[in-house]
C-alpha positions as CSV (number, residue, x, y, z in Angstrom):
1,M,57.0,44.1,205.3
2,A,60.4,43.6,206.3
3,F,63.8,44.0,203.6
4,Q,64.7,40.3,203.3
5,P,67.8,39.3,201.9
6,E,68.7,36.8,199.2
7,F,72.1,36.2,200.8
8,D,73.2,34.6,204.2
9,A,76.7,36.6,204.9
10,V,78.6,39.3,203.2
11,I,82.5,39.3,204.2
12,F,84.4,42.9,203.8
13,D,87.7,43.5,203.4
14,L,89.4,40.4,202.5
15,D,93.0,41.4,201.7
16,G,95.3,40.0,204.3
17,V,92.5,38.4,206.3
18,I,90.8,35.2,204.1
19,T,93.5,35.7,201.4
20,Q,97.1,36.3,201.7
21,T,97.9,39.1,199.7
22,A,101.3,40.3,201.4
23,L,103.3,38.3,199.5
24,V,101.5,39.6,195.9
25,H,101.9,43.2,197.2
26,A,105.8,42.8,198.9
27,S,106.3,41.0,194.9
28,A,104.6,44.7,193.2
29,W,106.4,46.9,195.1
30,K,109.9,45.2,195.1
31,K,109.1,45.2,190.9
32,M,108.4,49.0,191.4
33,F,111.5,49.7,194.1
34,D,114.1,47.5,192.4
35,E,113.2,49.4,189.2
36,Y,113.8,52.6,191.0
37,L,116.8,51.8,192.4
38,R,118.8,50.6,189.1
39,S,117.9,53.9,188.1
40,R,119.2,55.6,190.6
41,E,122.4,53.2,190.5
42,E,122.9,54.1,186.6
43,R,121.9,58.0,187.1
44,F,124.0,58.7,190.3
45,G,126.1,55.7,190.7
46,E,124.6,54.6,193.8
47,P,125.1,51.2,194.8
48,F,122.1,49.2,193.8
49,I,120.4,47.1,197.1
50,E,117.8,44.7,196.2
51,F,114.6,45.5,197.8
52,S,114.0,42.9,200.0
53,H,111.1,41.1,201.8
54,A,112.2,41.2,205.6
55,G,114.3,43.5,205.3
56,D,112.7,46.3,203.3
57,Y,108.9,45.5,202.7
58,L,107.7,44.5,206.2
59,P,110.0,47.3,208.1
60,Y,108.9,50.4,206.0
61,V,106.4,49.4,203.7
62,D,103.5,46.5,204.8
63,G,100.3,47.8,206.7
64,K,101.3,52.1,205.7
65,P,99.3,53.4,203.3
66,R,100.8,54.3,200.6
67,Y,102.7,57.2,200.0
68,K,104.0,56.9,203.5
69,G,105.4,53.3,202.8
70,V,107.8,54.7,199.9
71,A,109.3,57.7,202.5
72,S,109.7,55.3,204.5
73,F,111.4,52.8,202.5
74,L,113.4,55.5,200.8
75,E,114.2,57.6,204.0
76,S,115.6,54.1,205.1
77,R,117.7,53.9,202.5
78,G,119.0,57.4,202.8
79,I,117.1,58.9,199.7
80,E,116.0,62.3,199.9
81,I,113.3,63.1,197.1
82,P,110.5,65.9,198.0
83,F,107.0,64.1,198.7
84,G,105.6,66.2,195.9
85,D,101.4,65.6,195.5
86,P,99.7,63.2,193.8
87,A,98.8,65.3,190.6
88,D,102.3,65.2,190.4
89,D,103.3,64.7,186.9
90,P,104.8,61.0,186.2
91,D,108.5,62.4,184.8
92,L,108.7,64.5,188.7
93,E,110.7,62.3,190.6
94,T,108.7,62.9,193.9
95,V,107.4,60.6,196.3
96,C,103.9,61.0,195.4
97,G,104.7,61.2,191.5
98,P,106.6,58.4,189.7
99,L,107.0,56.0,192.5
100,A,103.5,55.2,194.4
101,P,101.0,55.1,192.3
102,S,102.7,53.1,189.7
103,S,102.5,50.3,192.8
104,Q,98.7,50.0,191.6
105,P,98.9,48.6,188.2
106,R,101.9,46.4,189.6
107,F,100.0,45.2,191.6
108,G,97.0,44.1,189.5
109,D,99.8,42.5,187.5
110,S,101.4,40.3,190.0
111,R,97.6,39.3,191.2
112,A,96.5,38.2,187.7
113,K,99.8,36.3,187.2
114,R,99.6,34.7,190.7
115,R,96.5,34.4,192.5
116,A,96.4,35.1,196.3
117,A,96.4,32.0,198.7
118,P,93.6,31.7,201.2
119,S,94.9,32.0,204.6
120,R,95.4,29.2,206.6
121,G,92.7,28.4,209.3
122,C,89.7,30.3,206.9
123,P,86.4,28.7,208.1
124,V,85.4,29.1,204.4
125,C,88.3,28.6,202.4
């Protein structure tokens, strides 16, 4: 007897295909990077330049693995910190330390506050 599934279809990887999560992701990254850039302003006297969707998120972060997106954005701003390791202590200022992992809780918070809208033209939405 053949296996008879109790469903007609399965959709994998809804992120950005069925739902518009890019704006939610961008919002989480903006919050994280703006906090980091403000801290650099306070610590080093560097001018604060706000993280923007078009100027920063799309060219440097969107579509890249988390750590590469962080490194790419920091490089675009001339900020040099060690790459580090995902196991880094959160107190270490590295790409893998307090920056990239902290985007995940913010993403969850952003998603909880603002539901991702279905993509335009989605046949099942």
